[in-house]
ROFI-406970 format. One record per residue: residue number from 1; y, x, z of N, C-alpha, C, O in turn. Coordinates in nm, 4 decimals. Layout:
BEGIN
   k      nyy      nxx      nzz     cayy     caxx     cazz      cyy      cxx      czz      oyy      oxx      ozz
 NUM        Y        X        Z        Y        X        Z        Y        X        Z        Y        X        Z
...
This chain:
BEGIN
   k      nyy      nxx      nzz     cayy     caxx     cazz      cyy      cxx      czz      oyy      oxx      ozz
   1  -5.7283   3.9135  -1.5484  -5.7854   3.8876  -1.4184  -5.9320   3.9279  -1.4158  -5.9779   3.9935  -1.3223
   2  -6.0064   3.8872  -1.5214  -6.1480   3.9219  -1.5255  -6.1669   4.0722  -1.5386  -6.2629   4.1286  -1.4861
   3  -6.0743   4.1366  -1.6095  -6.0792   4.2823  -1.6205  -6.0606   4.3479  -1.4845  -6.1280   4.4458  -1.4524
   4  -5.9687   4.2937  -1.4045  -5.9456   4.3481  -1.2702  -6.0691   4.3284  -1.1824  -6.1043   4.4164  -1.1038
   5  -6.1339   4.2145  -1.1957  -6.2578   4.1895  -1.1197  -6.3656   4.2893  -1.1616  -6.4319   4.3490  -1.0767
   6  -6.3825   4.3070  -1.2911  -6.4840   4.4011  -1.3408  -6.4543   4.5427  -1.2948  -6.5453   4.6148  -1.2538
   7  -6.3278   4.5837  -1.3011  -6.2894   4.7184  -1.2572  -6.3161   4.7358  -1.1080  -6.3719   4.8373  -1.0663
   8  -6.2760   4.6362  -1.0266  -6.2963   4.6444  -0.8825  -6.4444   4.6470  -0.8475  -6.4851   4.7181  -0.7555
   9  -6.5255   4.5702  -0.9200  -6.6700   4.5703  -0.8938  -6.7309   4.7057  -0.9263  -6.8202   4.7534  -0.8563
  10  -6.6822   4.7663  -1.0322  -6.7369   4.8949  -1.0747  -6.6985   5.0062  -0.9767  -6.7783   5.0960  -0.9498
  11  -6.5771   4.9999  -0.9243  -6.5255   5.1057  -0.8368  -6.5613   5.0849  -0.6898  -6.5484   5.1775  -0.6098
  12  -6.6057   4.9655  -0.6535  -6.6397   4.9382  -0.5130  -6.7759   4.8710  -0.5079  -6.8373   4.8420  -0.6106
  13  -6.8197   4.8481  -0.3904  -6.9455   4.7759  -0.3730  -6.9195   4.6325  -0.3259  -7.0079   4.5664  -0.2714
  14  -6.7982   4.5871  -0.3478  -6.7620   4.4519  -0.3073  -6.8151   4.3539  -0.4120  -6.8019   4.3771  -0.5322
  15  -6.8741   4.2461  -0.3661  -6.9312   4.1456  -0.4562  -6.8215   4.0768  -0.5378  -6.7080   4.0620  -0.4925
  16  -6.8579   4.0359  -0.6575  -6.7628   3.9707  -0.7474  -6.7007   3.8470  -0.6826  -6.5811   3.8222  -0.6983
  17  -6.7802   3.7705  -0.6108  -6.7277   3.6485  -0.5483  -6.6227   3.6836  -0.4427  -6.5224   3.6134  -0.4301
  18  -6.6439   3.7889  -0.3686  -6.5462   3.8307  -0.2679  -6.4162   3.8747  -0.3336  -6.3077   3.8414  -0.2861
  19  -6.4271   3.9486  -0.4414  -6.3074   3.9910  -0.5153  -6.2351   3.8691  -0.5716  -6.1125   3.8604  -0.5658
  20  -6.3119   3.7755  -0.6259  -6.2535   3.6519  -0.6792  -6.1774   3.5775  -0.5702  -6.0646   3.5335  -0.5925
  21  -6.2379   3.5631  -0.4528  -6.1728   3.4914  -0.3428  -6.0447   3.5635  -0.3011  -5.9429   3.4987  -0.2768
  22  -6.0484   3.6951  -0.2926  -5.9279   3.7712  -0.2570  -5.8185   3.7523  -0.3615  -5.7009   3.7394  -0.3277
  23  -5.8578   3.7507  -0.4875  -5.7598   3.7277  -0.5939  -5.7018   3.5869  -0.5850  -5.5811   3.5692  -0.6011
  24  -5.7849   3.4872  -0.5598  -5.7355   3.3500  -0.5501  -5.6413   3.3346  -0.4311  -5.5395   3.2660  -0.4410
  25  -5.6743   3.3975  -0.3194  -5.5862   3.3915  -0.2020  -5.4527   3.4577  -0.2344  -5.3471   3.4055  -0.1985
  26  -5.4566   3.5713  -0.3015  -5.3332   3.6414  -0.3389  -5.2496   3.5586  -0.4353  -5.1287   3.5446  -0.4169
  27  -5.3136   3.5036  -0.5381  -5.2424   3.4201  -0.6354  -5.1841   3.2977  -0.5656  -5.0693   3.2605  -0.5901
  28  -5.2633   3.2354  -0.4788  -5.2171   3.1181  -0.4042  -5.0906   3.1520  -0.3265  -4.9896   3.0827  -0.3388
  29  -5.0954   3.2580  -0.2468  -4.9836   3.2934  -0.1586  -4.8588   3.3334  -0.2381  -4.7488   3.2872  -0.2081
  30  -4.8756   3.4183  -0.3382  -4.7604   3.4661  -0.4150  -4.6966   3.3539  -0.4973  -4.5742   3.3409  -0.5001
  31  -4.7779   3.2742  -0.5633  -4.7254   3.1670  -0.6466  -4.6579   3.0592  -0.5615  -4.5506   3.0106  -0.5972
  32  -4.7192   3.0220  -0.4505  -4.6583   2.9211  -0.3630  -4.5257   2.9734  -0.3070  -4.4270   2.9000  -0.3027
  33  -4.5231   3.0986  -0.2646  -4.3988   3.1563  -0.2118  -4.2892   3.1542  -0.3191  -4.1742   3.1216  -0.2898
  34  -4.3249   3.1889  -0.4429  -4.2273   3.1865  -0.5519  -4.1822   3.0442  -0.5813  -4.0649   3.0209  -0.6102
  35  -4.2739   2.9496  -0.5741  -4.2401   2.8095  -0.5960  -4.1414   2.7606  -0.4898  -4.0439   2.6925  -0.5216
  36  -4.1669   2.7952  -0.3652  -4.0779   2.7560  -0.2558  -3.9406   2.8207  -0.2733  -3.8382   2.7577  -0.2470
  37  -3.9387   2.9459  -0.3175  -3.8131   3.0175  -0.3406  -3.7355   2.9583  -0.4583  -3.6150   2.9356  -0.4472
  38  -3.8028   2.9330  -0.5708  -3.7348   2.8946  -0.6940  -3.6965   2.7465  -0.7006  -3.5974   2.7122  -0.7651
  39  -3.7716   2.6596  -0.6366  -3.7480   2.5156  -0.6502  -3.6045   2.4739  -0.6173  -3.5456   2.3994  -0.6955
  40  -3.5452   2.5177  -0.5062  -3.4064   2.4751  -0.4816  -3.3053   2.5391  -0.5769  -3.1984   2.4827  -0.6004
  41  -3.3378   2.6556  -0.6314  -3.2458   2.7271  -0.7195  -3.2501   2.6764  -0.8636  -3.1465   2.6649  -0.9290
  42  -3.3719   2.6459  -0.9132  -3.3887   2.6021  -1.0519  -3.5110   2.5100  -1.0593  -3.6178   2.5530  -1.1027
  43  -3.4964   2.3841  -1.0174  -3.6113   2.2941  -1.0095  -3.6812   2.2705  -1.1430  -3.8034   2.2557  -1.1459
  44  -3.6083   2.2667  -1.2517  -3.6710   2.2468  -1.3828  -3.7647   2.3608  -1.4173  -3.8786   2.3382  -1.4583
  45  -3.7174   2.4823  -1.4011  -3.8006   2.5985  -1.4298  -3.9176   2.6050  -1.3314  -4.0298   2.6369  -1.3706
  46  -3.8922   2.5752  -1.2057  -3.9987   2.5786  -1.1058  -4.1082   2.4784  -1.1384  -4.2259   2.5038  -1.1132
  47  -4.0692   2.3641  -1.1947  -4.1677   2.2611  -1.2274  -4.2552   2.3031  -1.3460  -4.3765   2.2819  -1.3443
  48  -4.1947   2.3617  -1.4474  -4.2678   2.3899  -1.5707  -4.3253   2.5312  -1.5795  -4.4107   2.5567  -1.6644
  49  -4.2813   2.6226  -1.4953  -4.3287   2.7611  -1.5035  -4.4696   2.7745  -1.4463  -4.4998   2.7216  -1.3394
  50  -4.5527   2.8440  -1.5173  -4.6896   2.8686  -1.4698  -4.6881   2.9475  -1.3403  -4.7699   2.9228  -1.2517
  51  -4.5967   3.0418  -1.3283  -4.5928   3.1288  -1.2107  -4.5663   3.0534  -1.0811  -4.6044   3.0996  -0.9735
  52  -4.5021   2.9390  -1.0903  -4.4735   2.8613  -0.9694  -4.5752   2.7505  -0.9448  -4.5681   2.6803  -0.8439
  53  -4.6703   2.7349  -1.0375  -4.7689   2.6267  -1.0234  -4.9127   2.6765  -1.0179  -5.0034   2.5996  -0.9861
  54  -4.9344   2.8033  -1.0482  -5.0717   2.8540  -1.0559  -5.1406   2.8533  -0.9187  -5.2633   2.8605  -0.9115
  55  -5.0635   2.8447  -0.8107  -5.1244   2.8366  -0.6781  -5.2114   2.7114  -0.6654  -5.3096   2.7106  -0.5912
  56  -5.1744   2.6057  -0.7385  -5.2525   2.4829  -0.7348  -5.3910   2.5057  -0.7963  -5.4914   2.4555  -0.7457
  57  -5.3949   2.5814  -0.9050  -5.5235   2.6158  -0.9670  -5.6023   2.7120  -0.8784  -5.7247   2.7029  -0.8690
  58  -5.5312   2.8041  -0.8136  -5.5989   2.8984  -0.7236  -5.6653   2.8237  -0.6078  -5.7735   2.8619  -0.5632
  59  -5.6012   2.7182  -0.5594  -5.6625   2.6375  -0.4538  -5.7936   2.5770  -0.5027  -5.8928   2.5749  -0.4299
  60  -5.7933   2.5278  -0.6267  -5.9171   2.4769  -0.6863  -6.0220   2.5859  -0.6980  -6.1402   2.5610  -0.6745
  61  -5.9802   2.7061  -0.7341  -6.0725   2.8193  -0.7412  -6.1334   2.8513  -0.6057  -6.2519   2.8834  -0.5961
  62  -6.0526   2.8427  -0.5019  -6.1038   2.8665  -0.3661  -6.2037   2.7587  -0.3256  -6.3052   2.7882  -0.2626
  63  -6.1751   2.6341  -0.3615  -6.2708   2.5265  -0.3322  -6.4027   2.5505  -0.4044  -6.5102   2.5326  -0.3472
  64  -6.3932   2.5909  -0.5302  -6.5140   2.6148  -0.6094  -6.5951   2.7309  -0.5543  -6.7167   2.7362  -0.5732
  65  -6.5297   2.8230  -0.4868  -6.5984   2.9403  -0.4332  -6.6652   2.9146  -0.2980  -6.7397   2.9991  -0.2483
  66  -6.6387   2.7983  -0.2387  -6.7026   2.7684  -0.1096  -6.8542   2.7606  -0.1277  -6.9026   2.6976  -0.2217
  67  -6.9284   2.8242  -0.0382  -7.0749   2.8178  -0.0494  -7.1269   2.6758  -0.0288  -7.0929   2.6103   0.0697
  68  -7.2076   2.6296  -0.1203  -7.2627   2.4929  -0.1155  -7.3394   2.4682   0.0153  -7.3278   2.3611   0.0748
  69  -7.4167   2.5662   0.0590  -7.4940   2.5466   0.1820  -7.4043   2.5321   0.3048  -7.4412   2.4645   0.4009
  70  -7.2868   2.5949   0.3023  -7.1930   2.5787   0.4140  -7.1347   2.4378   0.4140  -7.1181   2.3771   0.5198
  71  -7.1038   2.3859   0.2956  -7.0499   2.2501   0.2855  -7.1534   2.1488   0.3327  -7.1191   2.0520   0.4006
  72  -7.2790   2.1704   0.2976  -7.3846   2.0775   0.3357  -7.4062   2.0733   0.4870  -7.4608   1.9761   0.5392
  73  -7.3634   2.1786   0.5576  -7.3781   2.1817   0.7036  -7.2630   2.1127   0.7762  -7.2681   2.0948   0.8979
  74  -7.1595   2.0740   0.7023  -7.0461   2.0050   0.7657  -7.0894   1.8624   0.7993  -7.1427   1.7923   0.7133
  75  -7.0669   1.8188   0.9233  -7.1077   1.6829   0.9613  -7.0418   1.5766   0.8726  -6.9286   1.5929   0.8269
  76  -7.1144   1.4692   0.8501  -7.0668   1.3609   0.7646  -6.9343   1.3026   0.8080  -6.8502   1.2713   0.7237
  77  -6.9134   1.2869   0.9410  -6.7879   1.2276   0.9878  -6.6694   1.3189   0.9572  -6.5585   1.2705   0.9348
  78  -6.6917   1.4502   0.9561  -6.5840   1.5447   0.9217  -6.5505   1.5313   0.7732  -6.4334   1.5268   0.7357
  79  -6.6532   1.5250   0.6895  -6.6305   1.5084   0.5458  -6.5618   1.3747   0.5163  -6.4715   1.3683   0.4329
  80  -6.6043   1.2690   0.5844  -6.5416   1.1381   0.5657  -6.3951   1.1417   0.6070  -6.3096   1.0840   0.5398
  81  -6.3667   1.2093   0.7172  -6.2287   1.2215   0.7653  -6.1439   1.3010   0.6661  -6.0315   1.2618   0.6346
  82  -6.1981   1.4128   0.6169  -6.1264   1.4916   0.5158  -6.1009   1.4088   0.3911  -5.9914   1.4117   0.3348
  83  -6.2010   1.3361   0.3488  -6.1910   1.2535   0.2294  -6.0810   1.1488   0.2457  -5.9959   1.1341   0.1580
  84  -6.0822   1.0768   0.3566  -5.9813   0.9731   0.3819  -5.8426   1.0347   0.3985  -5.7450   0.9838   0.3435
  85  -5.8338   1.1429   0.4735  -5.7040   1.2088   0.4936  -5.6481   1.2567   0.3603  -5.5283   1.2437   0.3348
  86  -5.7337   1.3116   0.2757  -5.6892   1.3583   0.1453  -5.6334   1.2465   0.0600  -5.5283   1.2612  -0.0024
  87  -5.7038   1.1349   0.0577  -5.6570   1.0202  -0.0211  -5.5252   0.9672   0.0343  -5.4353   0.9331  -0.0426
  88  -5.5128   0.9599   0.1659  -5.3878   0.9144   0.2294  -5.2731   1.0084   0.1937  -5.1618   0.9632   0.1667
  89  -5.2999   1.1399   0.1933  -5.1959   1.2370   0.1595  -5.1479   1.2191   0.0155  -5.0277   1.2230  -0.0109
  90  -5.2407   1.1997  -0.0766  -5.2033   1.1803  -0.2172  -5.1243   1.0509  -0.2327  -5.0201   1.0494  -0.2984
  91  -5.1728   0.9428  -0.1730  -5.1027   0.8145  -0.1828  -4.9655   0.8210  -0.1151  -4.8689   0.7638  -0.1655
  92  -4.9566   0.8899  -0.0021  -4.8285   0.9028   0.0682  -4.7269   0.9745  -0.0202  -4.6107   0.9342  -0.0268
  93  -4.7700   1.0798  -0.0877  -4.6753   1.1506  -0.1743  -4.6310   1.0622  -0.2902  -4.5155   1.0688  -0.3324
  94  -4.7214   0.9796  -0.3421  -4.6853   0.8891  -0.4517  -4.5863   0.7826  -0.4045  -4.5046   0.7345  -0.4831
  95  -4.5933   0.7463  -0.2779  -4.5072   0.6408  -0.2253  -4.3728   0.6962  -0.1760  -4.2682   0.6375  -0.2038
  96  -4.3750   0.8077  -0.1038  -4.2516   0.8552  -0.0394  -4.1689   0.9518  -0.1245  -4.0494   0.9673  -0.0996
  97  -4.2286   1.0162  -0.2231  -4.1512   1.1079  -0.3060  -4.0647   1.0293  -0.4034  -4.1083   0.9300  -0.4617
  98  -3.9430   1.0750  -0.4195  -3.8495   1.0138  -0.5135  -3.8035   1.1203  -0.6119  -3.8472   1.2351  -0.6041
  99  -3.7163   1.0833  -0.7036  -3.6660   1.1828  -0.7989  -3.5781   1.2860  -0.7282  -3.5502   1.3918  -0.7846
 100  -3.5347   1.2572  -0.6071  -3.4565   1.3530  -0.5291  -3.5449   1.4516  -0.4517  -3.4944   1.5505  -0.3985
 101  -3.6733   1.4264  -0.4449  -3.7642   1.5150  -0.3719  -3.7699   1.6497  -0.4425  -3.8010   1.6555  -0.5615
 102  -3.7402   1.7588  -0.3707  -3.7462   1.8910  -0.4344  -3.8919   1.9263  -0.4659  -3.9736   1.9448  -0.3757
 103  -3.9223   1.9349  -0.5941  -4.0614   1.9520  -0.6351  -4.0681   2.0518  -0.7487  -3.9866   2.0441  -0.8406
 104  -4.1623   2.1458  -0.7463  -4.2805   2.1532  -0.6631  -4.2512   2.2100  -0.5238  -4.2517   2.1334  -0.4274
 105  -4.2259   2.3391  -0.5087  -4.1980   2.3960  -0.3778  -4.2985   2.3537  -0.2729  -4.4137   2.3233  -0.3038
 106  -4.2539   2.3522  -0.1493  -4.3445   2.3163  -0.0401  -4.3848   2.1691  -0.0452  -4.4866   2.1311   0.0127
 107  -4.3057   2.0851  -0.1143  -4.3394   1.9432  -0.1226  -4.4656   1.9196  -0.2057  -4.5283   1.8144  -0.1934
 108  -4.5030   2.0145  -0.2887  -4.6267   2.0011  -0.3667  -4.7502   2.0222  -0.2797  -4.8618   1.9919  -0.3219
 109  -4.7309   2.0736  -0.1593  -4.8454   2.0941  -0.0697  -4.9129   1.9623  -0.0317  -5.0356   1.9569  -0.0225
 110  -4.8361   1.8573  -0.0098  -4.8946   1.7304   0.0356  -4.9941   1.6736  -0.0663  -5.1090   1.6494  -0.0292
 111  -4.9562   1.6512  -0.1919  -5.0558   1.5975  -0.2852  -5.1645   1.6979  -0.3231  -5.2790   1.6594  -0.3470
 112  -5.1293   1.8251  -0.3286  -5.2286   1.9258  -0.3692  -5.3328   1.9473  -0.2603  -5.4526   1.9510  -0.2887
 113  -5.2886   1.9613  -0.1379  -5.3842   1.9758  -0.0279  -5.4616   1.8455  -0.0073  -5.5795   1.8474   0.0281
 114  -5.3947   1.7331  -0.0296  -5.4642   1.6044  -0.0212  -5.5778   1.5968  -0.1212  -5.6873   1.5510  -0.0888
 115  -5.5515   1.6418  -0.2429  -5.6566   1.6435  -0.3451  -5.7698   1.7369  -0.3037  -5.8873   1.7040  -0.3199
 116  -5.7341   1.8527  -0.2504  -5.8369   1.9481  -0.2056  -5.9219   1.8870  -0.0944  -6.0443   1.8998  -0.0959
 117  -5.8584   1.8212   0.0010  -5.9339   1.7569   0.1096  -6.0245   1.6467   0.0563  -6.1397   1.6343   0.0978
 118  -5.9713   1.5666  -0.0363  -6.0522   1.4581  -0.0929  -6.1731   1.5144  -0.1666  -6.2835   1.4613  -0.1544
 119  -6.1530   1.6208  -0.2424  -6.2651   1.6825  -0.3141  -6.3659   1.7433  -0.2177  -6.4865   1.7243  -0.2332
 120  -6.3171   1.8157  -0.1193  -6.4074   1.8756  -0.0211  -6.4825   1.7678   0.0555  -6.6008   1.7835   0.0855
 121  -6.4146   1.6594   0.0868  -6.4770   1.5500   0.1608  -6.5885   1.4808   0.0856  -6.6744   1.4180   0.1473
 122  -6.5892   1.4909  -0.0461  -6.6965   1.4299  -0.1250  -6.8050   1.5299  -0.1621  -6.9066   1.4913  -0.2198
 123  -6.7857   1.6574  -0.1303  -6.8762   1.7623  -0.1755  -7.0151   1.7585  -0.1141  -7.1124   1.7970  -0.1791
 124  -7.0257   1.7135   0.0081  -7.1556   1.7165   0.0741  -7.2391   1.5921   0.0517  -7.3478   1.5799   0.1082
 125  -7.1913   1.5008  -0.0285  -7.2643   1.3774  -0.0534  -7.2588   1.2811   0.0632  -7.3313   1.1816   0.0660
 126  -7.1707   1.3112   0.1618  -7.1600   1.2263   0.2799  -7.0156   1.1822   0.3013  -6.9703   1.1705   0.4152
 127  -6.9436   1.1579   0.1929  -6.8007   1.1321   0.2005  -6.7590   0.9982   0.2559  -6.6401   0.9777   0.2802
 128  -6.8495   0.9072   0.2767  -6.8153   0.7785   0.3368  -6.7536   0.6809   0.2396  -6.7740   0.6892   0.1184
 129  -6.6769   0.5872   0.2955  -6.6229   0.4749   0.2198  -6.5293   0.5212   0.1088  -6.5356   0.4692  -0.0025
 130  -6.4424   0.6182   0.1374  -6.3474   0.6642   0.0363  -6.4218   0.7287  -0.0806  -6.3880   0.7050  -0.1965
 131  -6.5220   0.8094  -0.0506  -6.6013   0.8714  -0.1579  -6.6716   0.7650  -0.2415  -6.6799   0.7768  -0.3638
 132  -6.7219   0.6615  -0.1755  -6.7864   0.5524  -0.2489  -6.6857   0.4783  -0.3367  -6.7165   0.4414  -0.4500
 133  -6.5661   0.4569  -0.2839  -6.4613   0.3912  -0.3617  -6.4261   0.4744  -0.4854  -6.4158   0.4214  -0.5960
 134  -6.4077   0.6048  -0.4655  -6.3714   0.6919  -0.5772  -6.4850   0.7117  -0.6764  -6.4617   0.7585  -0.7878
 135  -6.6056   0.6776  -0.6385  -6.7180   0.6906  -0.7317  -6.7356   0.5670  -0.8198  -6.8211   0.5655  -0.9083
 136  -6.6545   0.4628  -0.7956  -6.6612   0.3431  -0.8800  -6.6158   0.3768  -1.0223  -6.5299   0.4626  -1.0428
 137  -6.6741   0.3086  -1.1184  -6.6511   0.3379  -1.2593  -6.5034   0.3404  -1.3010  -6.4646   0.4302  -1.3758
 138  -6.4189   0.2457  -1.2559  -6.2779   0.2537  -1.2977  -6.2091   0.3833  -1.2532  -6.1317   0.4424  -1.3285
 139  -6.2379   0.4260  -1.1317  -6.1793   0.5513  -1.0831  -6.2373   0.6712  -1.1584  -6.1659   0.7666  -1.1891
 140  -6.3653   0.6654  -1.1872  -6.4287   0.7720  -1.2641  -6.3671   0.7813  -1.4037  -6.3439   0.8907  -1.4551
 141  -6.3410   0.6655  -1.4642  -6.2816   0.6632  -1.5976  -6.1423   0.7265  -1.5963  -6.1101   0.8083  -1.6825
 142  -6.0610   0.6888  -1.4992  -5.9266   0.7470  -1.4889  -5.9371   0.8986  -1.4691  -5.8592   0.9742  -1.5273
 143  -6.0318   0.9426  -1.3884  -6.0533   1.0861  -1.3711  -6.0935   1.1539  -1.5007  -6.0485   1.2646  -1.5303
 144  -6.1778   1.0877  -1.5775  -6.2233   1.1440  -1.7057  -6.1090   1.1605  -1.8052  -6.1060   1.2573  -1.8812
 145  -6.0151   1.0661  -1.8049  -5.9066   1.0711  -1.9037  -5.7758   1.1234  -1.8441  -5.6724   1.1212  -1.9109
 146  -5.7793   1.1700  -1.7203  -5.6546   1.2044  -1.6509  -5.5751   1.3133  -1.7222  -5.4524   1.3054  -1.7288
 147  -5.6423   1.4140  -1.7753  -5.5664   1.5217  -1.8394  -5.5000   1.4728  -1.9674  -5.3830   1.5023  -1.9916
 148  -5.5729   1.3991  -2.0486  -5.5117   1.3475  -2.1710  -5.4032   1.2458  -2.1371  -5.3018   1.2388  -2.2065
 149  -5.4226   1.1677  -2.0326  -5.3198   1.0745  -1.9880  -5.1954   1.1511  -1.9441  -5.0828   1.1127  -1.9754
 150  -5.2177   1.2588  -1.8718  -5.1067   1.3441  -1.8276  -5.0290   1.3977  -1.9479  -4.9059   1.3984  -1.9472
 151  -5.1004   1.4424  -2.0508  -5.0350   1.4988  -2.1683  -4.9600   1.3940  -2.2502  -4.8521   1.4217  -2.3025
 152  -5.0162   1.2744  -2.2615  -4.9602   1.1736  -2.3500  -4.8593   1.0802  -2.2851  -4.7785   1.0199  -2.3557
 153  -4.8614   1.0663  -2.1533  -4.7757   0.9650  -2.0918  -4.6271   0.9919  -2.1135  -4.5489   0.8988  -2.1325
 154  -4.5890   1.1173  -2.1107  -4.4468   1.1473  -2.1211  -4.3910   1.1194  -2.2612  -4.2885   1.0522  -2.2724
 155  -4.4546   1.1686  -2.3683  -4.4025   1.1335  -2.5017  -4.4013   0.9822  -2.5264  -4.3073   0.9297  -2.5861
 156  -4.5054   0.9124  -2.4805  -4.5090   0.7668  -2.4989  -4.3950   0.7012  -2.4209  -4.3301   0.6093  -2.4709
 157  -4.3709   0.7478  -2.3000  -4.2635   0.6927  -2.2174  -4.1269   0.7162  -2.2826  -4.0460   0.6240  -2.2927
 158  -4.1019   0.8382  -2.3262  -3.9732   0.8709  -2.3895  -3.9542   0.7899  -2.5179  -3.8457   0.7377  -2.5433
 159  -4.0600   0.7798  -2.5983  -4.0518   0.7031  -2.7217  -4.0218   0.5558  -2.6916  -3.9389   0.4941  -2.7586
 160  -4.0887   0.5006  -2.5919  -4.0673   0.3598  -2.5553  -3.9249   0.3375  -2.5059  -3.8625   0.2379  -2.5425
 161  -3.8727   0.4268  -2.4245  -3.7354   0.4145  -2.3735  -3.6359   0.4155  -2.4895  -3.5434   0.3344  -2.4944
 162  -3.6566   0.5084  -2.5824  -3.5653   0.5162  -2.6975  -3.5810   0.3965  -2.7906  -3.4821   0.3429  -2.8405
 163  -3.7040   0.3550  -2.8137  -3.7294   0.2415  -2.9016  -3.6699   0.1121  -2.8447  -3.6135   0.0311  -2.9183
 164  -3.6832   0.0941  -2.7140  -3.6342  -0.0270  -2.6495  -3.4856  -0.0191  -2.6139  -3.4236  -0.1207  -2.5825
 165  -3.4286   0.1017  -2.6189  -3.2870   0.1182  -2.5865  -3.2551   0.0928  -2.4405  -3.1499   0.0380  -2.4077
 166  -3.3470   0.1330  -2.3524  -3.3263   0.1125  -2.2088  -3.3236   0.2473  -2.1387  -3.3593   0.3499  -2.1967
 167  -3.2804   0.2455  -2.0121  -3.2696   0.3706  -1.9370  -3.4025   0.4129  -1.8747  -3.4341   0.5318  -1.8698
 168  -3.4794   0.3164  -1.8277  -3.6120   0.3456  -1.7726  -3.7005   0.2232  -1.7903  -3.6523   0.1114  -1.8085
 169  -3.8314   0.2469  -1.7845  -3.9286   0.1393  -1.8044  -3.9453   0.0590  -1.6761  -3.9554   0.1159  -1.5674
 170  -3.9483  -0.0729  -1.6888  -3.9816  -0.1549  -1.5734  -4.1343  -0.1564  -1.5587  -4.2049  -0.0899  -1.6344
 171  -4.1838  -0.2313  -1.4626  -4.3270  -0.2320  -1.4336  -4.4089  -0.2757  -1.5545  -4.5095  -0.2124  -1.5867
 172  -4.3679  -0.3817  -1.6213  -4.4446  -0.4324  -1.7364  -4.4499  -0.3294  -1.8481  -4.5575  -0.2971  -1.8985
 173  -4.3323  -0.2775  -1.8871  -4.3299  -0.1761  -1.9928  -4.4014  -0.0480  -1.9503  -4.4646   0.0190  -2.0319
 174  -4.3907  -0.0152  -1.8223  -4.4593   0.1032  -1.7716  -4.6121   0.0900  -1.7844  -4.6809   0.1846  -1.8228
 175  -4.6630  -0.0289  -1.7514  -4.8069  -0.0522  -1.7640  -4.8512  -0.0483  -1.9108  -4.9586   0.0026  -1.9427
 176  -4.7673  -0.1026  -1.9995  -4.7990  -0.0976  -2.1424  -4.8007   0.0480  -2.1894  -4.8883   0.0878  -2.2662
 177  -4.7044   0.1267  -2.1433  -4.6999   0.2688  -2.1806  -4.8241   0.3427  -2.1312  -4.8760   0.4297  -2.2012
 178  -4.8717   0.3095  -2.0128  -4.9946   0.3723  -1.9592  -5.1132   0.3354  -2.0459  -5.1944   0.4217  -2.0793
 179  -5.1247   0.2090  -2.0831  -5.2361   0.1655  -2.1679  -5.2306   0.2371  -2.3030  -5.3333   0.2832  -2.3528
 180  -5.1117   0.2466  -2.3623  -5.0966   0.3180  -2.4887  -5.1321   0.4652  -2.4732  -5.1969   0.5240  -2.5597
 181  -5.0894   0.5233  -2.3630  -5.1190   0.6656  -2.3382  -5.2690   0.6886  -2.3310  -5.3132   0.8017  -2.3108
């Protein structure tokens, strides 16, 4: 990807950031389309394949490419609304999605766009109550360890299920597994 950016910069007068944004938009569109196509046909592969999930990272790349001065010009009430809407979208997906929900595909748009809105809503320093809530130390801590928690929760969960000889963890065992993770 970086080689393509360097080549395009050398052959054109287009700025690196513009090329990056075009690449992120292309990756976003192609990967999301493939995810929507593949999810009903092979949900396991669609969930674990990079090609069907990289659109989520491309969305983050697009957010990172937004000019800071443009974000600072967004009115506080708009940022607060985006922040709250984003959090509601993430929480809604956590509540309404079940194991029958076809995922990732288009259903991944709700939590992913919700996360993007929540992040954008806090970017200008005027995110309101939701931004203040998410800036509390417990939420910051979970954010700090989220990737390692993501990596470790599944092996700990599977080990606990096998060790206990049960089909799934109840709330108490689930909380213990999270703490262990």
